[in-house]
C-alpha positions as CSV (number, residue, x, y, z in Angstrom):
1,M,10.6,-10.6,14.6
2,F,8.9,-12.7,12.0
3,Q,10.0,-13.8,8.6
4,G,8.0,-13.9,5.3
5,E,7.3,-17.4,4.2
6,T,7.7,-16.5,0.6
7,S,10.4,-13.7,0.6
8,G,12.4,-14.7,3.6
9,K,12.4,-11.1,4.6
10,L,12.4,-10.1,8.3
11,F,9.6,-7.9,9.8
12,L,9.6,-6.3,13.2
13,F,6.3,-6.0,15.1
14,L,6.1,-3.7,18.2
15,V,3.2,-4.9,20.5
16,S,2.6,-4.3,24.2
17,G,3.5,-7.1,26.5
18,S,-0.2,-7.3,27.6
19,N,-1.3,-7.9,24.0
20,Q,-0.7,-10.7,21.5
21,L,0.2,-10.2,17.8
22,D,-2.6,-11.3,15.5
23,P,-0.8,-13.3,12.8
24,G,-3.5,-12.7,10.2
25,K,-3.4,-8.9,10.7
26,A,0.4,-9.0,10.6
27,A,0.4,-11.1,7.4
28,A,-2.1,-8.8,5.7
29,L,0.3,-5.8,6.4
30,T,3.3,-7.6,5.0
31,G,1.5,-9.1,2.0
32,E,2.6,-12.7,2.7
33,P,2.2,-15.4,5.3
34,L,4.6,-15.2,8.2
35,K,6.7,-17.7,10.3
36,R,9.0,-17.5,13.2
37,A,12.2,-15.9,12.0
38,D,15.5,-17.8,11.8
39,P,17.7,-16.9,14.7
40,R,20.9,-16.7,12.6
41,Q,19.2,-14.4,10.1
42,I,18.0,-12.2,12.9
43,R,21.5,-11.9,14.3
44,D,23.0,-11.3,10.8
45,E,20.5,-8.6,9.8
46,T,19.8,-6.8,13.0
47,G,23.1,-7.3,14.9
48,F,21.1,-8.6,17.9
49,A,20.3,-12.0,19.2
50,I,16.7,-13.2,19.9
51,G,15.6,-11.9,23.3
52,G,17.5,-8.7,22.9
53,V,16.4,-7.3,19.5
54,A,16.0,-3.6,19.8
55,P,13.4,-1.8,17.7
56,I,16.1,0.5,16.3
57,G,19.8,0.4,15.3
58,H,19.6,-2.7,13.0
59,L,22.4,-3.4,10.6
60,I,20.0,-3.1,7.6
61,A,16.6,-1.5,7.2
62,I,13.8,-3.8,8.4
63,P,10.2,-3.0,7.9
64,A,8.6,-2.3,11.3
65,F,4.9,-2.1,12.4
66,A,3.7,-0.8,15.7
67,D,0.4,-1.7,17.3
68,E,-1.8,1.4,17.8
69,T,-2.4,0.6,21.5
70,L,1.3,1.5,22.2
71,L,0.4,5.2,21.5
72,G,-1.9,5.1,24.6
73,F,1.0,4.8,27.0
74,D,3.0,7.6,28.5
75,R,6.2,5.5,28.3
76,I,7.0,2.2,26.7
77,W,9.9,-0.2,27.3
78,A,11.9,-2.1,24.6
79,A,14.8,-4.5,24.4
80,S,18.1,-2.7,24.0
81,G,20.5,-5.2,22.5
82,A,20.7,-7.9,25.2
83,H,18.4,-10.3,26.9
84,D,18.7,-8.4,30.2
85,A,18.7,-4.8,29.0
86,V,15.8,-2.5,28.2
87,F,15.2,1.2,27.6
88,A,12.3,3.5,28.1
89,A,10.9,5.8,25.4
90,E,7.9,8.0,24.7
91,P,5.7,5.9,22.3
92,H,5.5,8.4,19.4
93,A,9.3,8.9,19.5
94,M,9.9,5.1,19.4
95,V,7.5,4.6,16.5
96,S,9.2,7.5,14.7
97,A,12.7,6.2,15.4
98,A,11.8,2.7,14.3
99,Q,10.1,4.1,11.2
100,A,7.2,1.9,12.1
101,V,3.8,1.9,10.4
102,V,1.1,2.2,13.1
103,A,-1.7,-0.4,12.6
104,T,-4.1,-2.6,14.5
105,L,-1.9,-5.6,15.3
106,A,-3.3,-7.1,18.6
107,V,-5.7,-10.0,18.8
């Protein structure tokens, strides 16, 4: 989760654990510079605490972006609402459920 420096809006980025989000690419997609999101805002708008933010099921619609490399996996794992809980999904199903835009996000 990142936050727009200008708008304050939250953005969700889905990236493989073996990759790192490229901040420049992410900012280009959102149209504004990004910063680490405020933990209280994350909880208030997603219903989840940092470390357990699921890619789906947020309290409000949050723009989501998925790195294209996720689609190369048979199965991906994501947080499921708690720091110690995850779930598995087929990548295309996850991207669809999260209503994520697929893009090149990794460094």
